[in-house]
N, C-alpha and C positions, 0 to 999 in steps of 0.2 A: 540577718542570715547567719553571721558568724557569732553565735551567741556564746558567751563564756560565763554566764551567771550560774556557776556550779555551786550548790550548797548541800549541806548535810542534814538529813533527817533520820529519824529512827524507822527501822523497817516495819514497825507495827502500823505505820501509816498506810501500808499497803495491804493490811490484813483483810480489808473489805472486799478484795478481789482475788481471783485465782492467778498467781504469777506463772510465767513461763520460764522454766529453767533450762539453760543450754549447758551441756557438759563441757569439759575442758578439751575435747577433741578439736582439731584444727578445721574450722570452716566445713563441718560435715553437712550443714544445712538440715540437720535432723533435730526436731524440737520435741522436748519432753514436758508434758504438763505435770506440775508438782503441786502438792498441797501448799497453802499459804503459810509456810513456816520459815524459820531462820535458815539461810543457806548453810550447808555443811562446808565450812571453810577449812582448809588445811593450814597448819602453821606457816607463817611467812618466812622467807629467806631460807629455804631448804637447799638452795643451790650453792655449791662451793664457789668461792671467788676464783676468777680467772687467774692464771699464773702470770699476771703482768709484772714486768720488772722494768724499772728505769735504768737504762744502760748509757754510758758515756764513753766517747772516744775523743782523743785529741789529735789534731792535725796542725802542727806548729802552734800559732797563737790562738787557734780556734778550737773550742770544745763543743762537740756535737752530742746532744742527748736526745734519746727517744725511748718510747715504751716498746718493749719486746716481750712476746711475739705480738704481731697484729693478726687478730682472729676475725674472720668474716663468719659470723654465726648464721644459723638458719633463719634468724629474724631479718637478715639483710641479704642483698645480692651485691652489695658493694660497701666499702667504708673508706673513710679518709684517715690518713695517719700523718703525724707531725714530727718534724725534727727541729729542735732548737739549736741554733748556732750562736755561741757566745764568743765575742772577741775579748781576749784577756789582755790585749796590748793597748798602748796609748796612741796607736795610729789606725786610721781607717784601713780595713783590709777588704779584699774582694775574693770571694770563693767561687769556684766553678764546680757545680755538681752535675755529674753525668749518670743518668739512670742506666740500668741494664737494658741492652737492646732487645727488641721484640723477639729475635731468634733465640735468645737465651732463656726466655720465659717458658714455663711448662704450659701445656695445652689448656689446663684448667683456669689459668689466669686470662681473662678476657680483655681487660683494659688496665693499663698502668700509665698514668701521666701526672705531671706536675702543674701547680698553679702559679708558678713564678718563672721568670727567665732562668736559664742555666747559670748565668753569672749574677751574683748578688753581693752588694756592698754592705758591710757591717760597720757602724760607727765605732770609734774608740770606746772601749769599755762597755760596748752595747751589745745587743743581741737581736736576732731576727728569727722568725719561725718559717720553716720551709714546709709546704703542704703538698700532699700527694693523695691520689685516689687509686684504689685497686678494686677491681670487680672480678667476679668468678662465674664460671659456667661448669663447675665440677668441684670435687673435693680433692684436697691434697695438702702437702706441706713442702715448702721450699725456702731456701735462704737466698735473698737478693743482695747483691753487692753494689753499693753506691760509691762511685769514685769521686773523692773530694780532693781538690787542690787549692792552695792559697796562691793567688796570682803574684802578690808582692814578694813572697819569700821563696816561691818555687817548691814548697813542701807539699807532699801529697799523701793520701792514705785511703783506706777503704772502710766504709761503714756497713756492716752486715745487718740486715733486717729480715726476720723470719716471718713469713706469711703463711697462715693456716686457714683453710676453707673447710667448713663442715656443714652437713645437711643442706647443701645447695639445691639438690633436686628432691629433697624429702622434707619440706617444712612441716609436714604432719608429725614428724618425729619430735620437733621442737615442742609442739603442743602436748606431747606425751611426757616430755621431760619437765615441763613447767607445772608448778602446783596451782591448784585452784584456791588461792589464798585471799582473794578479795571478791567483791561483787559490785556491780553497777545496776541500779534499779531506778524506776521512775514511772511517770505517767505521761502519755502522749494525748494531748487535747487539741481542740480547735480553738478559735479566737473567743468563743463563748464559754470556754471551760468544759465543754462536753467531751467525753472520752472518744478516742478514735480507736475502734477495734480492728484487729487484723493488720495493723501497720507493721511493715518489715523494719526491724531494728538491727542494724549491723554495727558491731563494735570492732574497731580496727586499731592496730598499733603500727606506727612508722609507715612503711610502704604497703601495708595490708597483707603481708604474708602470714601474720598471726592475728587471729581475731575470732569472734563468735557471733552467731546470728540467731535471732528469735523473732517472734511476732507478739504483738500486744493481745491481751485477753479482752473479754467483753467490756471490762471497766477501763480499758486503755492502759493497763499496767504491764510492765515487763520486768524481768529479772535475769541478769546474766552473771554467772560466776566466771572469774578470770584470774590472772596472776597479778599480784600487787606490783606496783611500780618498783619497789626495792628489789623484788625478785628478778624483774626484767633487767634492772641495772646490774645485778650480780651476774646474770647470764651473759650480758654484753661485756662485762669486765670493767676494770677501773681506769683504763687508758682514756685519754681525751677522745670524745666522740664528735661527729660533725653536726649533731642535732642541737638546736637551741634548748630543747627540753625533751624529756621522755614523758609521753602522755598518750592517752587513747583519744579517739574521736568517734562520734556516732553519726551514722548515715541513716536517715529515716525516710521511708517511702510509703505512701498510702494513696489509694485511688481518690482522685478529686482534690488532691493537695499538692502544693509545691514541695520540692525536696527540703527536708529538714537536716540541718547539720549543726553539731555541737562539738567543740573541741576543748582541749585543755584538761581532760579528765585524768586524774591521778589518784586512783584508789590505793589506800594504804593497806598493809597486811591486817586481816581480821576485820576490815571495814566494809560496810555497804554504802557506797557513794550514791547519793540521790542526784538524779539528772532528769528533770522534767523537761519536756519539749512541747512547745505550742506550734502547731502547723498552720501555715497560711493557705487559705483556699485557692485553688487553681481556677483562674477565670478565662484562660485562653486555650483554645484548641487549634491545631493546625493540621491540614491534610495536604499531601502532595500526591500527584498521580504521574506515572511515567508518561511523558509526552512523545518521546522519540528515542530511537537508538541507532547506533552506527557500528558496524563491525567490518574489519578488514583483516589483511594478513600482516605478517611481520614477525620479527624474531624476539620482540621484547614485551609488547603490551604497553598500555598507556599509564605509566607510573606517575605522570603529571598531566593535569589539565588546567588550563586557564581560560579566561574569557574576556572579550571586549567589555568595556564598562556598560554598554547597552545590552549586552548578552546576545546580540544578533550573530555573533561568531563565537564558537567554542573551539579552542585549540588544544589538540592532544599531542604530547611529546612522547616518543618511544624511548624507554630505558628500563632497566631492571637492576635490582641489587639483592644479593649477588646472583650468579657470577658474571664476570665480564666475558662476552662472547666475541666481541670485535667483528660483528657482522653489520651490514648496512641497515640503516633505520630511516625514519622520516618524522616530520611533524605535519599535522593535517588540520585544516579548518573545516568545520561543519556548521550548517545553520541550525535553527531551532527545530526544524523538522527532521534532523538527522541526515541531511543530504551533504555529501562531500562537495565543498566549494573549491578548494585547491589543496595541493600537497607539494611539499618540498622534500626531495630525497637527500639523505645525509650518508656520509661514509661510515658512520658508527652510531651508537646510542648517544643521546644528548641529555646530560645531567644539568646543564645550564639552560634556563628558559625564562622568558619574560614577554609581556605584551604591553606596548606603550599606550599612552592615552589617546593617540591618534590611530591606533590599530596596527602599527608596525609590530612585527614578531621577530624576536632574536632567539637563536639557539646556539649554545656552546657545547661542542660534542667531543667524543673521545677519538675522533680522527684528527684532533688538533686544530679544528676549524671553527670559526664563528660564522653563522649564517644570518643574513638579514633579509626579511621579506616585507613588502608593504601589505596593506589591508586587502588587496586584490590578489595576493599570492604571487606577485612578481618578485623574483629574486633580485634585490637591489645590489647586494655584494656578498661575497664570502672571502674570508681571509685565513691564511695559515698563521696561527699565533706562534708557532715555533718550528724551527727547522728540524728539531729532534722528535717531532710528533708528541709534544707535551699534551696531556689531556686537558681539555677546557671544561670546567664544571661550574662556571658562574658568569652570568650576564645580568645586568640590571640597568633599566632605563632611568634616566633623570625624570622628575615629575612632568616636565614639559615635553618629554619624548625626543629631544634633540641630541642627546648624548647617551652613551652606553659605557658603563664600567664593566671591564672583564679582566681575566687573567688566568694563567700567565701570558706574557706577550713577547714573541719574537726573540731574536738574538742580537746583542747580548740580552739574556733573559731578564725581564722585569717581572715583579710579582703581580703588578696590576697596571692597567692602562685605561685612559678615558678616550673613547673613540667618538668621532663625529658620526651620528647615527645615519646620516644620509650617504656618506662616502666610505666609512670604515677607516678613515685616516686618523691616526693618533693625535690627540691634543697634548697629552703628557703621559709619562710612565712613572711608576713608583717602584722602587726597589728597597726593601726593608728586611723582613724576617726570613726571606728565602724559603717560603713555604707556599703550599697551594692556596690560591684564593678559593674559598669554599662558600662564602655568603657575603652579601652586602646589602645595604639599605640606605636610601637617601632620606634626608630630613624633609618634612613636608614642604618647606619653602625652597628646596633644591639648592641651598647654599652650602650644604655639607653632604658627605657620604661616608658611612662607616664600613670599613672592609674587614672581614674576618678570615683568618688564615688557618691552615691545617692543624697546627699544634696549639690552637687556642689564643693566638695573638690577635687583638682587635686594635685597629688603627683608625682614628678619626681624621679624615682628610677634607680640606677645603675644596671648593669646586675647581680651583686652579692647581690642585695637586699638592698642597702643603700639608704636612703631617702636624696635627695639633696636639694629639696625645696618643699614647700606646698603653694598652693594658693586656694582662694575660688571665684567661679563665680556664685553662687546663686543656680544653679541646674545642674544636670549631663549633660554633653555635648553629643549630637547626632553627631556633627561634632567634631572630635578629630584627628589632624594631626601633624606630626613633619616633618619639611623640612630639607634639607641637611645641613643647618646652625645650626640646633638644636632648631630653633624657633617653638613654639607650638601654633597652632590655635585651638580655642575651641568655640562652640556655641551650644545652645539648647533652653530650655524653657525660658532662660534669655532674649531672643530677641536681643542679642548682639553677635558679634564676638570679642573674646579676642585674643590678640597675646602677648605671653611672649617669652623673649629671652632664651638662653640656661641656664642662671643663675636664671631664674624666675622673672626677672624684666619686668614690663608691658611695652610693646612696643606701643600698642594702643588698643583701644576698640571702636567699631563702632556699633551704634544702628541700628538694622534691624527693622524698625518701626512696632511694633505691630504684628510681625509674629513669631510664634514658629518655630524654625529651626528643621526640622525633619531629614535631611540628608545633606551631603556636601562632598566636596573633594577638593584637592589641586593639582596643576600641579607639576611635578617632580622638576622643578626649583624654586618652591615656589612663582612665580610671579602672580599666579591666584588662588583665593579662590572662590569657588562657593557653595552656599547653596540653598536648597529647603525648602519651608515652608508649614505649614498647610493651609494657605490661597491660595495655588496654585500659589505662586510667586517664582521666581528665582532671586537671587541677586548675582552679581559678584563683587569681590573686588580685588584691587591690593595688593602688599606686604606692602604698607604703610597704609592700612586700608581705602582707598578711594573707594567709590562705583563707579565702572566704567559703570555699567548699572544695571537696575532692571526692571522686567516686569512680568505681569501675564502670566501663561502658563497653559492652561486646560490639566490636566492629572489626573490620578487616582493613589493613593497610596502614602505612606509617607516614604517608604524606598527604593526609586528607583532612586537616583541620582548616576551617575558614570561619569567619564571623562577620556579621554585618557591621558597618561603621559605628552604629550606636551600641553595639555589644548585646543587643536583645536576642539575637539568634546565633547559635553556634552549630556548625556543621561538622560532623565527624563521620566520614563514609556516608552511609545512608541513614544516619541518626541525627536528629535535630534536638538540641537542648536550648532552653531559654537561659537568660542571664542568671537565674537562681540555681541552675544545674538540673532542672527537671527535664526528663525526656518528654518532648511534646509530639514527636513523630518518629517512626522507625520503620525501615524496610529491611527485611532479613537478607536482601541481596548483597549488601555490603559494597565495598569498593576499595581500590588501591589508592585512588586520589580523588579529589573533589574540589569544586569551586561553587560559590553561591553569589547570586546577584546582590548588589548593595541594598535593594529593597526586600530581599528574601523571597522574591516571587519565583525564581528559577534556581535549579541545582543542576550541575553536571558532574557525573561520576565516571571515572575511568578504571579499568581493571587490567589484569595481566592476560586476559583472553582477547586482547585487541578490540575491546568494545568500549564505547562511550554511551552512557544513558543520560537523557535529559528529562528532568522532572519539572512540573509546574504546580504552583500552589493553587488550591481550589477554594479556600475559605474566603478569599477576596479581602482579607484584612490589610 
């Protein structure tokens, strides 16, 4: 699937067919047929280098260096920047770095966070790299001040960093500024070498904001002019970038075939890079039909749905994001025919939710309470987790359903607590980063649980509450999974998927270019990780952190990705993809949240209109 056998051939090899030429405009989806001649390429590197400068500041024995300014170009919606801190003394020093507070940031800066704790130790005569992410939702220029202090000497200072955002809402302008200085051309065939005519060929760069699209001609050929990699590098500037390499990738779709994906394309100035693609026949079709629906009233809608393992009960939880309304809500159980079985009223919306293996249902809500109901809808208990009405946004059952991790918990405030699921009594509490508990996941054997907190701190805990290791990934993860080997996968607003082994060592980290990860899942054997993003993209990675395919998928909702344990079916709203990334079924109705049965026979979709729809598979596979 992830083919990288990119090779060079002369363009005359394609003179036997009529090529399709797409102009340099940004994703206009307008195709122009041209004569089979050499593409008219503009000279490479027409763009002036960015005014990047390496600047240094000293705070006592520590010298801080960074590239200034940091420019978020129209090719991106976020970027990372780096500060090198060098210790010039013969003693270990500890620096404390304080970022600007949120209130001081201009409106066009959407996110600003760090990938390391505030306090960092630097060995004698050594150095360390501090990493930050900044994202935008508008254009502007501002200077941020980072307060730096050296703990051992008491010396302090300020490091100014200029942030510039441009073309954030007009990526088409980028396409007009970039030259058509290279080309990518090739032939799309089936396994027998026969041409595939009319195939959609989509060439993208980084997060997909810049690219070109065309279709193959009758002989299966395509031709796309674009910007050379050196031009894109010049446009982005000379400062360090968070991407392992700058390259294009191809997304190919054709009726009757699986999705084609080819990455690592790096056309040079004045070059036509050959990229042939062989498509695999599609042998599987899937059909779902709506079986039932349920609609009720309420202030929020069903932004989360879960189900019992046998799918005889579907549970809808009321919440929405944003804004916070602080009105009463509920969670409700329905059967496969859409009939309400029971309902539990709550004092506010509930962002924390889980269903146990024995059918118990837990909800953590913004009224500061945790609610526990059995499979028949009897309220077993509800507890106030804090005297000061702290919001509760996370509940997670142990695999055997006997214990529940939640947080924060009571006074004195603990960051997390393990409760007896039958009584609500705490077995232990954990106090560490003093941040909101936002996500958690148990290991499959139930011996460990990883807890993720509001500012990106991840802590691995034993079942008796001992912290084994702590790591920071910048922001709390919306994807958090533990595979059977104990490896942890985490991703969220940091635009990266991190993988740590059972001892907390970083296995790999992969940039999901410019996309905030809103949801994700992992196959039972840990070989496939799939994430959905704010930009309506889906990205699949293998266990080595390599992207095996990525593609845009039109769907509604940010909490709606689910996959079967074998990874063969992926649900995003009311779209079903297979393991190769091919859309195998789609309903335009969409949805805010969704869950799929382990065998892929049933789907349940919730929306903001207080409705839950249940679908059943008809093909009987």
